[in-house]
C-alpha positions in Angstrom: -57.0 -49.9 21.8 -53.2 -49.8 21.8 -51.8 -51.8 24.7 -48.2 -51.3 25.8 -48.0 -55.0 26.8 -48.5 -58.4 25.2 -52.0 -58.9 26.5 -54.6 -60.5 24.2 -57.9 -59.6 25.7 -61.2 -60.8 24.3 -62.4 -58.4 21.6 -66.0 -59.4 22.3 -65.6 -58.5 26.0 -64.1 -55.1 25.3 -66.7 -54.1 22.6 -69.1 -52.8 25.2 -66.4 -50.1 26.1 -66.8 -48.5 22.7 -70.5 -49.0 22.1 -71.2 -49.3 18.3 -67.8 -48.0 17.3 -65.4 -50.3 15.5 -63.0 -51.8 18.0 -59.4 -52.7 17.0 -56.7 -54.0 19.3 -53.0 -53.5 18.9 -49.9 -54.2 20.9 -46.7 -52.2 21.2 -45.0 -53.9 24.1 -42.8 -51.9 26.5 -41.8 -53.7 29.7 -38.3 -54.7 30.8 -36.9 -55.1 27.3 -37.7 -51.5 26.4 -36.5 -50.3 29.8 -33.2 -52.1 29.3 -32.7 -50.4 25.8 -33.9 -46.9 26.8 -33.7 -46.5 30.6 -36.9 -44.5 30.0 -35.0 -41.5 28.6 -37.3 -39.5 26.3 -34.7 -39.2 23.5 -34.1 -43.0 23.5 -37.9 -43.7 23.5 -38.4 -41.9 20.2 -38.1 -44.9 17.9 -40.5 -46.9 20.1 -43.0 -44.1 20.2 -42.6 -43.5 16.4 -44.2 -47.0 15.9 -47.3 -45.8 17.7 -47.4 -42.6 15.6 -47.1 -44.7 12.4 -50.0 -46.9 13.6 -52.1 -43.9 14.3 -51.4 -42.6 10.8 -52.5 -45.9 9.3 -55.7 -46.1 11.4 -56.5 -42.4 11.3 -58.6 -42.4 14.5 -61.2 -39.8 15.3 -60.0 -39.6 18.9 -56.9 -40.6 20.9 -57.0 -40.9 24.7 -53.9 -41.8 26.6 -53.6 -42.9 30.2 -50.8 -42.3 32.7 -47.7 -40.2 32.3 -46.5 -41.6 28.9 -46.0 -38.8 26.4 -49.3 -37.5 25.0 -51.2 -34.2 24.5 -53.9 -35.2 27.0 -52.7 -37.0 30.1 -55.2 -38.8 32.4 -53.5 -39.4 35.8 -55.0 -42.3 37.7 -52.2 -42.8 40.3 -49.5 -40.8 41.9 -46.2 -42.4 41.2 -44.4 -40.5 43.9 -46.4 -42.4 46.5 -45.3 -45.7 45.0 -41.7 -44.5 45.0 -42.0 -43.7 48.7 -43.7 -46.9 49.7 -41.2 -49.1 51.6 -43.2 -52.2 50.8 -42.6 -51.9 47.0 -40.2 -54.5 45.6 -36.8 -53.6 44.2 -37.7 -54.0 40.5 -40.7 -51.7 40.9 -38.6 -49.1 42.6 -36.1 -49.2 39.8 -38.9 -48.9 37.2 -40.5 -45.9 39.0 -37.1 -44.2 39.5 -36.3 -44.4 35.8 -39.9 -43.3 34.9 -39.5 -40.0 36.7 -37.8 -38.3 33.8 -40.6 -39.4 31.3 -43.2 -38.2 33.8 -41.7 -34.7 34.1 -41.1 -34.5 30.3 -44.7 -35.4 29.5 -46.4 -33.4 32.2 -44.5 -30.2 31.2 -45.5 -30.7 27.5 -49.1 -31.9 27.8 -51.8 -29.6 26.5 -54.2 -30.8 29.3 -53.6 -32.9 32.5 -56.7 -34.6 34.1 -56.4 -36.0 37.6 -59.1 -38.6 38.6 -58.6 -37.7 42.3 -57.9 -34.4 44.0 -54.9 -36.0 45.8 -53.1 -36.3 42.5 -53.2 -32.5 41.7 -50.1 -31.6 43.8 -48.1 -34.4 42.0 -49.2 -33.0 38.6 -48.3 -29.4 39.6 -45.0 -30.4 41.2 -44.0 -32.2 38.0 -44.7 -29.4 35.6 -48.4 -29.6 34.6 -49.5 -26.1 33.8 -53.1 -26.2 34.8 -54.2 -29.7 35.9 -57.9 -30.3 36.7 -59.9 -32.9 38.4 -62.2 -35.2 36.4 -63.3 -37.9 38.8 -63.2 -41.4 37.4 -66.7 -42.4 38.5 -69.5 -44.7 37.3 -73.1 -43.4 37.5 -72.2 -39.9 38.7 -75.9 -38.9 39.1 -76.1 -41.3 42.1 -73.1 -39.7 44.0 -74.1 -37.7 47.0 -72.1 -36.3 49.9 -71.7 -38.8 52.7 -73.1 -37.7 56.1 -72.5 -40.9 58.1 -69.2 -42.8 58.4 -70.0 -45.4 61.0 -69.5 -49.1 60.1 -71.1 -52.2 61.6 -68.5 -54.7 60.4 -65.4 -55.4 58.5 -64.8 -53.1 55.5 -64.0 -54.8 52.2 -62.3 -52.6 49.6 -61.6 -53.4 46.0 -59.0 -51.0 44.5 -57.4 -51.3 41.1 
């Protein structure tokens, strides 16, 4: 797992996510320092990204999966950044980050071999930002237990956990 932050999660806790495969953890921090140096412009991000490429050469992984709209061949979209940009409740620093990220998003989505959206509502965002043929691959646990809902009534307060 290559994290673009300074997190130091428990390797033992993450081992279950890869089954019997060998798990390695690496950090290539991005954050405000990288933002200040590059303003998220693709040509300025190259030296930072080259570090990840070199690490991949050293590790020689059998599979690489990338999340979000950072540059990769397979993009897995879990959010729609345009909604965050339009949200009046978002703080100033987050608005700046998302405004500067727009160029990287378009650059990546236009060049990705495949773009997967975990929700149907993300498809328009992907298409509007240059994804050639985005598809939906729902991010679900235990898909055999998912059935169409016929009843939407509720007897009390709803509690929703979203991450």
